[in-house]
ROVOVEX-174706 format. One record per residue (C-alpha): residue number from 1; x, y, z negated; residue in three letters. Coordinates in Angstrom, 3 decimals, padded with zeros to 6 digits. Layout:
// residues N
+-----+----------+----------+----------+--------+
: num :       c1 :       c2 :       c3 : residu :
+-----+----------+----------+----------+--------+
: NUM :        X :        Y :        Z :    ALA :
...
+-----+----------+----------+----------+--------+
***
This chain:
// residues 66
+-----+----------+----------+----------+--------+
: num :       c1 :       c2 :       c3 : residu :
+-----+----------+----------+----------+--------+
:   1 :  056.935 :  034.367 : -029.546 :    MET :
:   2 :  058.790 :  031.449 : -028.004 :    ASN :
:   3 :  058.024 :  029.196 : -025.023 :    VAL :
:   4 :  056.310 :  026.486 : -027.096 :    SER :
:   5 :  053.914 :  028.915 : -028.744 :    LYS :
:   6 :  053.244 :  030.669 : -025.429 :    ALA :
:   7 :  052.351 :  027.364 : -023.741 :    VAL :
:   8 :  049.988 :  026.450 : -026.585 :    GLN :
:   9 :  048.353 :  029.879 : -026.510 :    ALA :
:  10 :  047.998 :  029.775 : -022.722 :    PHE :
:  11 :  046.431 :  026.304 : -022.829 :    ALA :
:  12 :  043.987 :  027.415 : -025.515 :    GLY :
:  13 :  042.967 :  030.501 : -023.557 :    VAL :
:  14 :  042.477 :  028.447 : -020.388 :    MET :
:  15 :  040.276 :  025.897 : -022.189 :    VAL :
:  16 :  038.138 :  028.595 : -023.795 :    LEU :
:  17 :  037.882 :  030.504 : -020.505 :    LEU :
:  18 :  036.838 :  027.403 : -018.584 :    SER :
:  19 :  034.228 :  026.528 : -021.229 :    LEU :
:  20 :  032.785 :  030.025 : -021.023 :    PHE :
:  21 :  032.736 :  029.892 : -017.217 :    LEU :
:  22 :  031.057 :  026.468 : -017.314 :    ALA :
:  23 :  028.377 :  027.894 : -019.571 :    TRP :
:  24 :  027.922 :  031.186 : -017.671 :    ALA :
:  25 :  028.568 :  030.249 : -014.036 :    VAL :
:  26 :  028.751 :  026.567 : -013.172 :    SER :
:  27 :  029.436 :  023.266 : -014.930 :    PRO :
:  28 :  032.086 :  022.595 : -012.284 :    TRP :
:  29 :  034.426 :  024.833 : -014.290 :    PHE :
:  30 :  034.759 :  021.917 : -016.730 :    LEU :
:  31 :  037.166 :  020.494 : -014.137 :    ALA :
:  32 :  039.581 :  023.244 : -015.211 :    LEU :
:  33 :  039.277 :  022.042 : -018.801 :    THR :
:  34 :  040.071 :  018.501 : -017.654 :    ALA :
:  35 :  043.059 :  019.742 : -015.634 :    PHE :
:  36 :  044.498 :  021.597 : -018.622 :    VAL :
:  37 :  044.020 :  018.557 : -020.844 :    GLY :
:  38 :  045.666 :  016.219 : -018.337 :    LEU :
:  39 :  048.572 :  018.630 : -017.919 :    ASN :
:  40 :  049.096 :  018.743 : -021.687 :    LEU :
:  41 :  048.984 :  014.956 : -021.851 :    LEU :
:  42 :  051.497 :  014.428 : -019.043 :    GLN :
:  43 :  053.844 :  017.060 : -020.482 :    SER :
:  44 :  053.798 :  015.204 : -023.809 :    ALA :
:  45 :  055.148 :  012.098 : -022.082 :    PHE :
:  46 :  057.388 :  013.593 : -019.396 :    THR :
:  47 :  058.520 :  016.905 : -020.881 :    GLY :
:  48 :  057.702 :  018.648 : -017.577 :    PHE :
:  49 :  055.470 :  021.694 : -017.931 :    CYS :
:  50 :  055.095 :  024.309 : -015.176 :    PRO :
:  51 :  053.805 :  026.877 : -017.674 :    ALA :
:  52 :  056.945 :  026.448 : -019.787 :    ALA :
:  53 :  059.120 :  027.068 : -016.721 :    MET :
:  54 :  057.107 :  030.219 : -015.981 :    PHE :
:  55 :  057.446 :  031.549 : -019.533 :    PHE :
:  56 :  061.185 :  030.819 : -019.518 :    ARG :
:  57 :  061.531 :  032.893 : -016.337 :    ARG :
:  58 :  059.749 :  035.722 : -018.111 :    LEU :
:  59 :  062.563 :  035.658 : -020.656 :    GLY :
:  60 :  060.918 :  034.072 : -023.667 :    LEU :
:  61 :  063.319 :  032.199 : -025.934 :    PRO :
:  62 :  063.162 :  028.409 : -025.963 :    SER :
:  63 :  060.967 :  026.775 : -028.546 :    GLY :
:  64 :  061.164 :  023.489 : -030.368 :    SER :
:  65 :  059.186 :  021.588 : -027.707 :    THR :
:  66 :  060.199 :  023.077 : -024.367 :    PHE :
+-----+----------+----------+----------+--------+
***
């Protein structure tokens, strides 16, 4: 697994987790879904992604995107 795939997997897990929490606990957890979406959008334009930096520090090889 490389950094690009790890970031995509992490974003997917966070969206699914926040949707489940919104359904089970409180609709306010949809704010987490919005945050993840906005972070993905800004990283598409700027190339800056905190999750990618974290996965690089863990030692994952670079991917095609990050």
